[in-house]
PDBQT receptor file of N, H, CA, C and O in Angstrom, charges set to zero:
ATOM      1  N   UNK A   1       5.980 -14.080 -23.761  1.00  0.00    +0.000 N 
ATOM      2  CA  UNK A   1       5.193 -13.073 -23.086  1.00  0.00    +0.000 C 
ATOM      3  C   UNK A   1       5.993 -11.767 -23.075  1.00  0.00    +0.000 C 
ATOM      4  O   UNK A   1       7.196 -11.773 -22.814  1.00  0.00    +0.000 OA
ATOM      5  N   UNK A   2       5.319 -10.652 -23.358  1.00  0.00    +0.000 N 
ATOM      6  H   UNK A   2       4.342 -10.648 -23.569  1.00  0.00    +0.000 HD
ATOM      7  CA  UNK A   2       5.942  -9.330 -23.329  1.00  0.00    +0.000 C 
ATOM      8  C   UNK A   2       5.841  -8.754 -21.919  1.00  0.00    +0.000 C 
ATOM      9  O   UNK A   2       4.870  -8.990 -21.200  1.00  0.00    +0.000 OA
ATOM     10  N   UNK A   3       6.869  -7.990 -21.543  1.00  0.00    +0.000 N 
ATOM     11  H   UNK A   3       7.658  -7.798 -22.127  1.00  0.00    +0.000 HD
ATOM     12  CA  UNK A   3       6.900  -7.358 -20.230  1.00  0.00    +0.000 C 
ATOM     13  C   UNK A   3       7.057  -5.859 -20.394  1.00  0.00    +0.000 C 
ATOM     14  O   UNK A   3       7.866  -5.400 -21.200  1.00  0.00    +0.000 OA
ATOM     15  N   UNK A   4       6.285  -5.092 -19.632  1.00  0.00    +0.000 N 
ATOM     16  H   UNK A   4       5.628  -5.465 -18.977  1.00  0.00    +0.000 HD
ATOM     17  CA  UNK A   4       6.368  -3.640 -19.622  1.00  0.00    +0.000 C 
ATOM     18  C   UNK A   4       7.217  -3.207 -18.435  1.00  0.00    +0.000 C 
ATOM     19  O   UNK A   4       6.936  -3.570 -17.293  1.00  0.00    +0.000 OA
ATOM     20  N   UNK A   5       8.255  -2.428 -18.714  1.00  0.00    +0.000 N 
ATOM     21  H   UNK A   5       8.483  -2.132 -19.641  1.00  0.00    +0.000 HD
ATOM     22  CA  UNK A   5       9.091  -1.868 -17.651  1.00  0.00    +0.000 C 
ATOM     23  C   UNK A   5       8.947  -0.351 -17.728  1.00  0.00    +0.000 C 
ATOM     24  O   UNK A   5       9.214   0.251 -18.768  1.00  0.00    +0.000 OA
ATOM     25  N   UNK A   6       8.525   0.260 -16.630  1.00  0.00    +0.000 N 
ATOM     26  H   UNK A   6       8.308  -0.230 -15.785  1.00  0.00    +0.000 HD
ATOM     27  CA  UNK A   6       8.337   1.704 -16.651  1.00  0.00    +0.000 C 
ATOM     28  C   UNK A   6       9.665   2.425 -16.411  1.00  0.00    +0.000 C 
ATOM     29  O   UNK A   6      10.699   1.797 -16.186  1.00  0.00    +0.000 OA
ATOM     30  N   UNK A   7       9.611   3.745 -16.464  1.00  0.00    +0.000 N 
ATOM     31  H   UNK A   7       8.771   4.255 -16.647  1.00  0.00    +0.000 HD
ATOM     32  CA  UNK A   7      10.819   4.560 -16.365  1.00  0.00    +0.000 C 
ATOM     33  C   UNK A   7      11.592   4.295 -15.083  1.00  0.00    +0.000 C 
ATOM     34  O   UNK A   7      12.817   4.187 -15.120  1.00  0.00    +0.000 OA
ATOM     35  N   UNK A   8      10.913   4.190 -13.963  1.00  0.00    +0.000 N 
ATOM     36  H   UNK A   8       9.917   4.278 -13.933  1.00  0.00    +0.000 HD
ATOM     37  CA  UNK A   8      11.641   3.966 -12.711  1.00  0.00    +0.000 C 
ATOM     38  C   UNK A   8      12.367   2.627 -12.736  1.00  0.00    +0.000 C 
ATOM     39  O   UNK A   8      13.423   2.487 -12.121  1.00  0.00    +0.000 OA
ATOM     40  N   UNK A   9      11.816   1.647 -13.437  1.00  0.00    +0.000 N 
ATOM     41  H   UNK A   9      10.957   1.761 -13.936  1.00  0.00    +0.000 HD
ATOM     42  CA  UNK A   9      12.463   0.338 -13.523  1.00  0.00    +0.000 C 
ATOM     43  C   UNK A   9      13.747   0.355 -14.316  1.00  0.00    +0.000 C 
ATOM     44  O   UNK A   9      14.772  -0.138 -13.847  1.00  0.00    +0.000 OA
ATOM     45  N   UNK A  10      13.709   0.924 -15.530  1.00  0.00    +0.000 N 
ATOM     46  H   UNK A  10      12.876   1.325 -15.911  1.00  0.00    +0.000 HD
ATOM     47  CA  UNK A  10      14.943   0.903 -16.316  1.00  0.00    +0.000 C 
ATOM     48  C   UNK A  10      15.968   1.885 -15.788  1.00  0.00    +0.000 C 
ATOM     49  O   UNK A  10      17.167   1.664 -15.959  1.00  0.00    +0.000 OA
ATOM     50  N   UNK A  11      15.528   2.984 -15.139  1.00  0.00    +0.000 N 
ATOM     51  H   UNK A  11      14.554   3.163 -14.999  1.00  0.00    +0.000 HD
ATOM     52  CA  UNK A  11      16.505   3.880 -14.511  1.00  0.00    +0.000 C 
ATOM     53  C   UNK A  11      17.172   3.209 -13.315  1.00  0.00    +0.000 C 
ATOM     54  O   UNK A  11      18.366   3.396 -13.080  1.00  0.00    +0.000 OA
ATOM     55  N   UNK A  12      16.415   2.441 -12.572  1.00  0.00    +0.000 N 
ATOM     56  H   UNK A  12      15.445   2.288 -12.763  1.00  0.00    +0.000 HD
ATOM     57  CA  UNK A  12      16.977   1.685 -11.446  1.00  0.00    +0.000 C 
ATOM     58  C   UNK A  12      18.057   0.730 -11.945  1.00  0.00    +0.000 C 
ATOM     59  O   UNK A  12      19.124   0.613 -11.343  1.00  0.00    +0.000 OA
ATOM     60  N   UNK A  13      17.769   0.053 -13.045  1.00  0.00    +0.000 N 
ATOM     61  H   UNK A  13      16.902   0.147 -13.535  1.00  0.00    +0.000 HD
ATOM     62  CA  UNK A  13      18.719  -0.897 -13.634  1.00  0.00    +0.000 C 
ATOM     63  C   UNK A  13      19.931  -0.169 -14.206  1.00  0.00    +0.000 C 
ATOM     64  O   UNK A  13      21.068  -0.595 -14.003  1.00  0.00    +0.000 OA
ATOM     65  N   UNK A  14      19.686   0.931 -14.923  1.00  0.00    +0.000 N 
ATOM     66  H   UNK A  14      18.762   1.276 -15.089  1.00  0.00    +0.000 HD
ATOM     67  CA  UNK A  14      20.760   1.683 -15.571  1.00  0.00    +0.000 C 
ATOM     68  C   UNK A  14      21.733   2.280 -14.564  1.00  0.00    +0.000 C 
ATOM     69  O   UNK A  14      22.935   2.336 -14.820  1.00  0.00    +0.000 OA
ATOM     70  N   UNK A  15      21.223   2.726 -13.422  1.00  0.00    +0.000 N 
ATOM     71  H   UNK A  15      20.246   2.680 -13.213  1.00  0.00    +0.000 HD
ATOM     72  CA  UNK A  15      22.074   3.351 -12.412  1.00  0.00    +0.000 C 
ATOM     73  C   UNK A  15      22.573   2.356 -11.368  1.00  0.00    +0.000 C 
ATOM     74  O   UNK A  15      23.190   2.747 -10.378  1.00  0.00    +0.000 OA
ATOM     75  N   UNK A  16      22.306   1.074 -11.592  1.00  0.00    +0.000 N 
ATOM     76  H   UNK A  16      21.805   0.756 -12.397  1.00  0.00    +0.000 HD
ATOM     77  CA  UNK A  16      22.710   0.017 -10.664  1.00  0.00    +0.000 C 
ATOM     78  C   UNK A  16      22.170   0.274  -9.257  1.00  0.00    +0.000 C 
ATOM     79  O   UNK A  16      22.882   0.154  -8.260  1.00  0.00    +0.000 OA
ATOM     80  N   UNK A  17      20.895   0.630  -9.216  1.00  0.00    +0.000 N 
ATOM     81  H   UNK A  17      20.317   0.728 -10.026  1.00  0.00    +0.000 HD
ATOM     82  CA  UNK A  17      20.238   0.904  -7.943  1.00  0.00    +0.000 C 
ATOM     83  C   UNK A  17      19.981  -0.359  -7.142  1.00  0.00    +0.000 C 
ATOM     84  O   UNK A  17      20.348  -1.460  -7.552  1.00  0.00    +0.000 OA
ATOM     85  N   UNK A  18      19.352  -0.183  -6.010  1.00  0.00    +0.000 N 
ATOM     86  H   UNK A  18      19.054   0.711  -5.677  1.00  0.00    +0.000 HD
ATOM     87  CA  UNK A  18      19.086  -1.278  -5.076  1.00  0.00    +0.000 C 
ATOM     88  C   UNK A  18      18.288  -2.409  -5.731  1.00  0.00    +0.000 C 
ATOM     89  O   UNK A  18      18.534  -3.581  -5.447  1.00  0.00    +0.000 OA
ATOM     90  N   UNK A  19      17.342  -2.070  -6.597  1.00  0.00    +0.000 N 
ATOM     91  H   UNK A  19      17.142  -1.117  -6.828  1.00  0.00    +0.000 HD
ATOM     92  CA  UNK A  19      16.490  -3.083  -7.229  1.00  0.00    +0.000 C 
ATOM     93  C   UNK A  19      16.939  -3.457  -8.642  1.00  0.00    +0.000 C 
ATOM     94  O   UNK A  19      16.181  -4.091  -9.377  1.00  0.00    +0.000 OA
ATOM     95  N   UNK A  20      18.136  -3.083  -9.026  1.00  0.00    +0.000 N 
ATOM     96  H   UNK A  20      18.751  -2.568  -8.429  1.00  0.00    +0.000 HD
ATOM     97  CA  UNK A  20      18.620  -3.346 -10.386  1.00  0.00    +0.000 C 
ATOM     98  C   UNK A  20      18.555  -4.827 -10.744  1.00  0.00    +0.000 C 
ATOM     99  O   UNK A  20      18.180  -5.175 -11.864  1.00  0.00    +0.000 OA
ATOM    100  N   UNK A  21      18.911  -5.688  -9.821  1.00  0.00    +0.000 N 
ATOM    101  H   UNK A  21      19.215  -5.405  -8.912  1.00  0.00    +0.000 HD
ATOM    102  CA  UNK A  21      18.897  -7.131 -10.098  1.00  0.00    +0.000 C 
ATOM    103  C   UNK A  21      17.483  -7.664 -10.336  1.00  0.00    +0.000 C 
ATOM    104  O   UNK A  21      17.307  -8.662 -11.034  1.00  0.00    +0.000 OA
ATOM    105  N   UNK A  22      16.480  -7.006  -9.764  1.00  0.00    +0.000 N 
ATOM    106  H   UNK A  22      16.623  -6.194  -9.197  1.00  0.00    +0.000 HD
ATOM    107  CA  UNK A  22      15.089  -7.423  -9.972  1.00  0.00    +0.000 C 
ATOM    108  C   UNK A  22      14.626  -7.128 -11.400  1.00  0.00    +0.000 C 
ATOM    109  O   UNK A  22      13.822  -7.876 -11.957  1.00  0.00    +0.000 OA
ATOM    110  N   UNK A  23      15.127  -6.048 -11.992  1.00  0.00    +0.000 N 
ATOM    111  H   UNK A  23      15.780  -5.441 -11.540  1.00  0.00    +0.000 HD
ATOM    112  CA  UNK A  23      14.722  -5.652 -13.340  1.00  0.00    +0.000 C 
ATOM    113  C   UNK A  23      15.595  -6.273 -14.427  1.00  0.00    +0.000 C 
ATOM    114  O   UNK A  23      15.181  -6.341 -15.585  1.00  0.00    +0.000 OA
ATOM    115  N   UNK A  24      16.788  -6.723 -14.075  1.00  0.00    +0.000 N 
ATOM    116  H   UNK A  24      17.125  -6.668 -13.136  1.00  0.00    +0.000 HD
ATOM    117  CA  UNK A  24      17.753  -7.235 -15.058  1.00  0.00    +0.000 C 
ATOM    118  C   UNK A  24      17.200  -8.336 -15.963  1.00  0.00    +0.000 C 
ATOM    119  O   UNK A  24      17.427  -8.263 -17.171  1.00  0.00    +0.000 OA
ATOM    120  N   UNK A  25      16.490  -9.349 -15.463  1.00  0.00    +0.000 N 
ATOM    121  H   UNK A  25      16.306  -9.408 -14.482  1.00  0.00    +0.000 HD
ATOM    122  CA  UNK A  25      16.001 -10.403 -16.362  1.00  0.00    +0.000 C 
ATOM    123  C   UNK A  25      15.089  -9.870 -17.469  1.00  0.00    +0.000 C 
ATOM    124  O   UNK A  25      15.102 -10.385 -18.587  1.00  0.00    +0.000 OA
ATOM    125  N   UNK A  26      14.312  -8.858 -17.163  1.00  0.00    +0.000 N 
ATOM    126  H   UNK A  26      14.302  -8.440 -16.255  1.00  0.00    +0.000 HD
ATOM    127  CA  UNK A  26      13.394  -8.292 -18.152  1.00  0.00    +0.000 C 
ATOM    128  C   UNK A  26      14.127  -7.392 -19.142  1.00  0.00    +0.000 C 
ATOM    129  O   UNK A  26      13.862  -7.434 -20.343  1.00  0.00    +0.000 OA
ATOM    130  N   UNK A  27      15.044  -6.585 -18.636  1.00  0.00    +0.000 N 
ATOM    131  H   UNK A  27      15.260  -6.551 -17.660  1.00  0.00    +0.000 HD
ATOM    132  CA  UNK A  27      15.765  -5.643 -19.492  1.00  0.00    +0.000 C 
ATOM    133  C   UNK A  27      16.826  -6.327 -20.343  1.00  0.00    +0.000 C 
ATOM    134  O   UNK A  27      17.265  -5.767 -21.347  1.00  0.00    +0.000 OA
ATOM    135  N   UNK A  28      17.238  -7.511 -19.964  1.00  0.00    +0.000 N 
ATOM    136  H   UNK A  28      16.881  -7.966 -19.148  1.00  0.00    +0.000 HD
ATOM    137  CA  UNK A  28      18.208  -8.258 -20.763  1.00  0.00    +0.000 C 
ATOM    138  C   UNK A  28      17.543  -9.160 -21.800  1.00  0.00    +0.000 C 
ATOM    139  O   UNK A  28      18.217  -9.963 -22.445  1.00  0.00    +0.000 OA
ATOM    140  N   UNK A  29      16.243  -9.035 -21.961  1.00  0.00    +0.000 N 
ATOM    141  H   UNK A  29      15.696  -8.383 -21.436  1.00  0.00    +0.000 HD
ATOM    142  CA  UNK A  29      15.486  -9.811 -22.947  1.00  0.00    +0.000 C 
ATOM    143  C   UNK A  29      14.728  -8.846 -23.866  1.00  0.00    +0.000 C 
ATOM    144  O   UNK A  29      13.505  -8.740 -23.770  1.00  0.00    +0.000 OA
ATOM    145  N   UNK A  30      15.443  -8.139 -24.760  1.00  0.00    +0.000 N 
ATOM    146  H   UNK A  30      16.437  -8.226 -24.838  1.00  0.00    +0.000 HD
ATOM    147  CA  UNK A  30      14.811  -7.086 -25.565  1.00  0.00    +0.000 C 
ATOM    148  C   UNK A  30      13.694  -7.570 -26.484  1.00  0.00    +0.000 C 
ATOM    149  O   UNK A  30      12.827  -6.779 -26.857  1.00  0.00    +0.000 OA
ATOM    150  N   UNK A  31      13.692  -8.841 -26.857  1.00  0.00    +0.000 N 
ATOM    151  H   UNK A  31      14.396  -9.483 -26.554  1.00  0.00    +0.000 HD
ATOM    152  CA  UNK A  31      12.630  -9.350 -27.726  1.00  0.00    +0.000 C 
ATOM    153  C   UNK A  31      11.270  -9.370 -27.030  1.00  0.00    +0.000 C 
ATOM    154  O   UNK A  31      10.234  -9.357 -27.695  1.00  0.00    +0.000 OA
ATOM    155  N   UNK A  32      11.267  -9.401 -25.717  1.00  0.00    +0.000 N 
ATOM    156  H   UNK A  32      12.108  -9.412 -25.177  1.00  0.00    +0.000 HD
ATOM    157  CA  UNK A  32      10.020  -9.453 -24.948  1.00  0.00    +0.000 C 
ATOM    158  C   UNK A  32       9.837  -8.231 -24.057  1.00  0.00    +0.000 C 
ATOM    159  O   UNK A  32       9.128  -8.286 -23.052  1.00  0.00    +0.000 OA
ATOM    160  N   UNK A  33      10.475  -7.136 -24.426  1.00  0.00    +0.000 N 
ATOM    161  H   UNK A  33      11.051  -7.090 -25.242  1.00  0.00    +0.000 HD
ATOM    162  CA  UNK A  33      10.492  -5.946 -23.586  1.00  0.00    +0.000 C 
ATOM    163  C   UNK A  33       9.708  -4.808 -24.222  1.00  0.00    +0.000 C 
ATOM    164  O   UNK A  33       9.853  -4.526 -25.412  1.00  0.00    +0.000 OA
ATOM    165  N   UNK A  34       8.883  -4.165 -23.425  1.00  0.00    +0.000 N 
ATOM    166  H   UNK A  34       8.765  -4.394 -22.459  1.00  0.00    +0.000 HD
ATOM    167  CA  UNK A  34       8.193  -2.940 -23.814  1.00  0.00    +0.000 C 
ATOM    168  C   UNK A  34       8.586  -1.892 -22.777  1.00  0.00    +0.000 C 
ATOM    169  O   UNK A  34       8.467  -2.126 -21.574  1.00  0.00    +0.000 OA
ATOM    170  N   UNK A  35       9.053  -0.738 -23.248  1.00  0.00    +0.000 N 
ATOM    171  H   UNK A  35       9.149  -0.548 -24.225  1.00  0.00    +0.000 HD
ATOM    172  CA  UNK A  35       9.436   0.343 -22.340  1.00  0.00    +0.000 C 
ATOM    173  C   UNK A  35       8.547   1.539 -22.624  1.00  0.00    +0.000 C 
ATOM    174  O   UNK A  35       8.443   1.985 -23.767  1.00  0.00    +0.000 OA
ATOM    175  N   UNK A  36       7.903   2.059 -21.581  1.00  0.00    +0.000 N 
ATOM    176  H   UNK A  36       7.988   1.696 -20.653  1.00  0.00    +0.000 HD
ATOM    177  CA  UNK A  36       7.092   3.262 -21.763  1.00  0.00    +0.000 C 
ATOM    178  C   UNK A  36       8.023   4.464 -21.757  1.00  0.00    +0.000 C 
ATOM    179  O   UNK A  36       9.082   4.439 -21.129  1.00  0.00    +0.000 OA
ATOM    180  N   UNK A  37       7.615   5.524 -22.466  1.00  0.00    +0.000 N 
ATOM    181  H   UNK A  37       6.755   5.543 -22.976  1.00  0.00    +0.000 HD
ATOM    182  CA  UNK A  37       8.468   6.704 -22.502  1.00  0.00    +0.000 C 
ATOM    183  C   UNK A  37       7.731   7.992 -22.163  1.00  0.00    +0.000 C 
ATOM    184  O   UNK A  37       8.299   9.073 -22.317  1.00  0.00    +0.000 OA
ATOM    185  N   UNK A  38       6.511   7.913 -21.718  1.00  0.00    +0.000 N 
ATOM    186  H   UNK A  38       6.049   7.034 -21.594  1.00  0.00    +0.000 HD
ATOM    187  CA  UNK A  38       5.776   9.127 -21.375  1.00  0.00    +0.000 C 
ATOM    188  C   UNK A  38       6.391   9.859 -20.194  1.00  0.00    +0.000 C 
ATOM    189  O   UNK A  38       6.268  11.080 -20.100  1.00  0.00    +0.000 OA
ATOM    190  N   UNK A  39       7.045   9.148 -19.296  1.00  0.00    +0.000 N 
ATOM    191  H   UNK A  39       7.145   8.156 -19.372  1.00  0.00    +0.000 HD
ATOM    192  CA  UNK A  39       7.657   9.775 -18.131  1.00  0.00    +0.000 C 
ATOM    193  C   UNK A  39       8.960  10.480 -18.431  1.00  0.00    +0.000 C 
ATOM    194  O   UNK A  39       9.587  11.007 -17.512  1.00  0.00    +0.000 OA
ATOM    195  N   UNK A  40       9.393  10.513 -19.678  1.00  0.00    +0.000 N 
ATOM    196  H   UNK A  40       8.883  10.086 -20.425  1.00  0.00    +0.000 HD
ATOM    197  CA  UNK A  40      10.680  11.100 -20.016  1.00  0.00    +0.000 C 
ATOM    198  C   UNK A  40      10.606  12.566 -20.414  1.00  0.00    +0.000 C 
ATOM    199  O   UNK A  40      11.644  13.203 -20.592  1.00  0.00    +0.000 OA
ATOM    200  N   UNK A  41       9.419  13.113 -20.558  1.00  0.00    +0.000 N 
ATOM    201  H   UNK A  41       8.575  12.596 -20.414  1.00  0.00    +0.000 HD
ATOM    202  CA  UNK A  41       9.272  14.499 -20.992  1.00  0.00    +0.000 C 
ATOM    203  C   UNK A  41       9.773  15.435 -19.895  1.00  0.00    +0.000 C 
ATOM    204  O   UNK A  41       9.352  15.306 -18.746  1.00  0.00    +0.000 OA
ATOM    205  N   UNK A  42      10.655  16.366 -20.222  1.00  0.00    +0.000 N 
ATOM    206  H   UNK A  42      10.997  16.471 -21.155  1.00  0.00    +0.000 HD
ATOM    207  CA  UNK A  42      11.193  17.271 -19.193  1.00  0.00    +0.000 C 
ATOM    208  C   UNK A  42      10.107  18.144 -18.571  1.00  0.00    +0.000 C 
ATOM    209  O   UNK A  42       9.280  18.710 -19.285  1.00  0.00    +0.000 OA
ATOM    210  N   UNK A  43      10.107  18.251 -17.288  1.00  0.00    +0.000 N 
ATOM    211  H   UNK A  43      10.779  17.791 -16.707  1.00  0.00    +0.000 HD
ATOM    212  CA  UNK A  43       9.109  19.047 -16.582  1.00  0.00    +0.000 C 
ATOM    213  C   UNK A  43       9.225  20.550 -16.854  1.00  0.00    +0.000 C 
ATOM    214  O   UNK A  43       8.188  21.203 -16.966  1.00  0.00    +0.000 OA
ATOM    215  N   UNK A  44      10.428  21.143 -16.968  1.00  0.00    +0.000 N 
ATOM    216  H   UNK A  44      11.271  20.613 -16.877  1.00  0.00    +0.000 HD
ATOM    217  CA  UNK A  44      10.479  22.583 -17.269  1.00  0.00    +0.000 C 
ATOM    218  C   UNK A  44       9.752  22.921 -18.572  1.00  0.00    +0.000 C 
ATOM    219  O   UNK A  44       9.170  24.000 -18.692  1.00  0.00    +0.000 OA
ATOM    220  N   UNK A  45       9.780  22.013 -19.543  1.00  0.00    +0.000 N 
ATOM    221  H   UNK A  45      10.252  21.137 -19.445  1.00  0.00    +0.000 HD
ATOM    222  CA  UNK A  45       9.081  22.227 -20.804  1.00  0.00    +0.000 C 
ATOM    223  C   UNK A  45       7.579  22.324 -20.560  1.00  0.00    +0.000 C 
ATOM    224  O   UNK A  45       6.904  23.141 -21.185  1.00  0.00    +0.000 OA
ATOM    225  N   UNK A  46       7.058  21.512 -19.671  1.00  0.00    +0.000 N 
ATOM    226  H   UNK A  46       7.607  20.849 -19.163  1.00  0.00    +0.000 HD
ATOM    227  CA  UNK A  46       5.632  21.562 -19.331  1.00  0.00    +0.000 C 
ATOM    228  C   UNK A  46       5.249  22.941 -18.812  1.00  0.00    +0.000 C 
ATOM    229  O   UNK A  46       4.233  23.509 -19.210  1.00  0.00    +0.000 OA
ATOM    230  N   UNK A  47       6.074  23.466 -17.923  1.00  0.00    +0.000 N 
ATOM    231  H   UNK A  47       6.900  23.005 -17.600  1.00  0.00    +0.000 HD
ATOM    232  CA  UNK A  47       5.747  24.758 -17.320  1.00  0.00    +0.000 C 
ATOM    233  C   UNK A  47       5.798  25.883 -18.353  1.00  0.00    +0.000 C 
ATOM    234  O   UNK A  47       4.990  26.810 -18.303  1.00  0.00    +0.000 OA
ATOM    235  N   UNK A  48       6.744  25.803 -19.287  1.00  0.00    +0.000 N 
ATOM    236  H   UNK A  48       7.400  25.050 -19.327  1.00  0.00    +0.000 HD
ATOM    237  CA  UNK A  48       6.873  26.851 -20.294  1.00  0.00    +0.000 C 
ATOM    238  C   UNK A  48       5.718  26.852 -21.282  1.00  0.00    +0.000 C 
ATOM    239  O   UNK A  48       5.253  27.915 -21.692  1.00  0.00    +0.000 OA
ATOM    240  N   UNK A  49       5.253  25.680 -21.666  1.00  0.00    +0.000 N 
ATOM    241  H   UNK A  49       5.630  24.816 -21.333  1.00  0.00    +0.000 HD
ATOM    242  CA  UNK A  49       4.215  25.598 -22.689  1.00  0.00    +0.000 C 
ATOM    243  C   UNK A  49       2.821  25.459 -22.111  1.00  0.00    +0.000 C 
ATOM    244  O   UNK A  49       1.835  25.741 -22.792  1.00  0.00    +0.000 OA
ATOM    245  N   UNK A  50       2.728  25.030 -20.872  1.00  0.00    +0.000 N 
ATOM    246  H   UNK A  50       3.529  24.801 -20.319  1.00  0.00    +0.000 HD
ATOM    247  CA  UNK A  50       1.427  24.771 -20.282  1.00  0.00    +0.000 C 
ATOM    248  C   UNK A  50       0.795  23.498 -20.825  1.00  0.00    +0.000 C 
ATOM    249  O   UNK A  50      -0.387  23.240 -20.597  1.00  0.00    +0.000 OA
ATOM    250  N   UNK A  51       1.579  22.708 -21.541  1.00  0.00    +0.000 N 
ATOM    251  H   UNK A  51       2.539  22.918 -21.727  1.00  0.00    +0.000 HD
ATOM    252  CA  UNK A  51       1.062  21.498 -22.173  1.00  0.00    +0.000 C 
ATOM    253  C   UNK A  51       0.967  20.361 -21.169  1.00  0.00    +0.000 C 
ATOM    254  O   UNK A  51       1.854  20.184 -20.334  1.00  0.00    +0.000 OA
ATOM    255  N   UNK A  52      -0.101  19.600 -21.253  1.00  0.00    +0.000 N 
ATOM    256  H   UNK A  52      -0.821  19.744 -21.931  1.00  0.00    +0.000 HD
ATOM    257  CA  UNK A  52      -0.237  18.405 -20.425  1.00  0.00    +0.000 C 
ATOM    258  C   UNK A  52       0.409  17.212 -21.108  1.00  0.00    +0.000 C 
ATOM    259  O   UNK A  52       0.985  16.353 -20.441  1.00  0.00    +0.000 OA
ATOM    260  N   UNK A  53       0.321  17.151 -22.418  1.00  0.00    +0.000 N 
ATOM    261  H   UNK A  53      -0.147  17.849 -22.960  1.00  0.00    +0.000 HD
ATOM    262  CA  UNK A  53       0.901  16.035 -23.160  1.00  0.00    +0.000 C 
ATOM    263  C   UNK A  53       1.215  16.509 -24.567  1.00  0.00    +0.000 C 
ATOM    264  O   UNK A  53       0.344  17.027 -25.266  1.00  0.00    +0.000 OA
ATOM    265  N   UNK A  54       2.446  16.333 -24.976  1.00  0.00    +0.000 N 
ATOM    266  H   UNK A  54       3.154  15.913 -24.409  1.00  0.00    +0.000 HD
ATOM    267  CA  UNK A  54       2.849  16.693 -26.331  1.00  0.00    +0.000 C 
ATOM    268  C   UNK A  54       3.315  15.427 -27.028  1.00  0.00    +0.000 C 
ATOM    269  O   UNK A  54       3.963  14.572 -26.424  1.00  0.00    +0.000 OA
ATOM    270  N   UNK A  55       2.982  15.319 -28.285  1.00  0.00    +0.000 N 
ATOM    271  H   UNK A  55       2.455  16.014 -28.775  1.00  0.00    +0.000 HD
ATOM    272  CA  UNK A  55       3.402  14.156 -29.046  1.00  0.00    +0.000 C 
ATOM    273  C   UNK A  55       4.261  14.604 -30.201  1.00  0.00    +0.000 C 
ATOM    274  O   UNK A  55       4.265  15.779 -30.569  1.00  0.00    +0.000 OA
ATOM    275  N   UNK A  56       4.980  13.674 -30.765  1.00  0.00    +0.000 N 
ATOM    276  H   UNK A  56       4.977  12.720 -30.466  1.00  0.00    +0.000 HD
ATOM    277  CA  UNK A  56       5.852  13.963 -31.894  1.00  0.00    +0.000 C 
ATOM    278  C   UNK A  56       7.268  13.556 -31.569  1.00  0.00    +0.000 C 
ATOM    279  O   UNK A  56       7.644  13.408 -30.406  1.00  0.00    +0.000 OA
ATOM    280  N   UNK A  57       8.029  13.383 -32.599  1.00  0.00    +0.000 N 
ATOM    281  H   UNK A  57       7.723  13.504 -33.543  1.00  0.00    +0.000 HD
ATOM    282  CA  UNK A  57       9.400  12.920 -32.403  1.00  0.00    +0.000 C 
ATOM    283  C   UNK A  57      10.373  13.858 -33.049  1.00  0.00    +0.000 C 
ATOM    284  O   UNK A  57      11.581  13.631 -32.990  1.00  0.00    +0.000 OA
TER     285      UNK A  57
């Protein structure tokens, strides 16, 4: 089964936050891990461009 971990989840784990141990089993199983990345877009960029969503790598 695949598991989706959102930005707050992997940041909690990465920074060893209070809930890091709750996310560890999912993040330590990369074969069954899906990580969303839409929450990673810098907010100052949004204000400069007026864009709601930009795509591309």
